[in-house]
N, C-alpha and C positions, 0 to 999 in steps of 0.2 A: 446227825454228824455232818459237818461242813465238807464240801467237796475239796479234794486236794488241789493245790495250786497248779496252774498250767505247767506241764513239763515234769511234774513230780513223778509220774509213772516211768519216765525215761531215765531217772537217775541211776538205778542199778546198772542199766546197760552202759551208761556213760562211765560209771565207776569201774565197771569190769573192763571197758576199753582202756581207761587210764592205767589200770593195773597191768594189762598186757603190754601197753606201750612201754611202761617202766621196765618190765622183764626183758623186752627186746633191746633196750638201750643199755642196761646194766647186766653184763654177763655173770657177775658174781653177786651173791646176796650181800648186802652190807654187813660189816662186822662190828662188833661191840669192842671198843678199845678202852682199857682202863690204864690210866697213867698214875703211878704212885709216887708220892713225894713227901718230904718233910717228916720222915720217921726213922731214918737210918737204915743200914743194910739188914739188920735183924728184923726190924719192923716191916720192911719191904717183903722179906721172905715169909714172915708170919701172915701178912695180908694175901700174898700170892697163894699160900697153902690154904688159907681160909676160903678164898674164891674157888680153888680147886675142889675143896670138900663140898662146898655148896653146889658145884656143878655136877656132882655125883647124884644129886636128887633125881629120882626116876621121873618126877613130874616135869623136869627140864629136858629130858632126853630128846624128845622130838624137836624142841626149840634149838638145842645145841647141834642137831644134825643140819639145821638150816642156817643158823647164825653163828659163825665163828666168834668166840670170845677170847681176846688176847689181852695180856697185861705186860706192862714194861715200867721199869723205874725211870723217873725223870732224868736221873743222872746218866743213864745209858742213852736216852734220846738226845740229850744235850751233847754227849761225847761222840756218838756215832751217827746221829741223825735218825729220823723216823722211818726212813726206807731201809735201814740196816736190819739185819736179823737179830733184833733185840727184844722182840715180842715173844712172850711165852704163852702157848695155848693153855687155857685153864684145865683142860682134860689131860695135859701132859706138861706140867710146869717145869720139868727138867730139860725140855727141848726148846731151842730158840729158833724162831722163824721170822721172815719178813712180814710186814703188815698185810700183804696180799694173800697170805696163807689162807686157804679156805676150807680144807677138809682135814680130818684126822689122818695121821700117817698110816 
């Protein structure tokens, strides 16, 4: 078996350091934002509720505790702006929050 290239043994430590630097710089974990468009109000509601149903999957529970998933219709974003409370958490689609929302209420 060939020897690893110089410095290969140090990569896990470098990767770990980079990960910790990232966590220090970003206080909130990134969120996943879905923007829905081109389907009309009924289609938007159908898609939001489909995402909400998918988010109830137990396999996603740990992921959803770490990564907020929010959804908004494009019409709301254009009318009110992306910083407005137009985003709907997939775990509670009847509630509207700003995009910086990070945890379940």
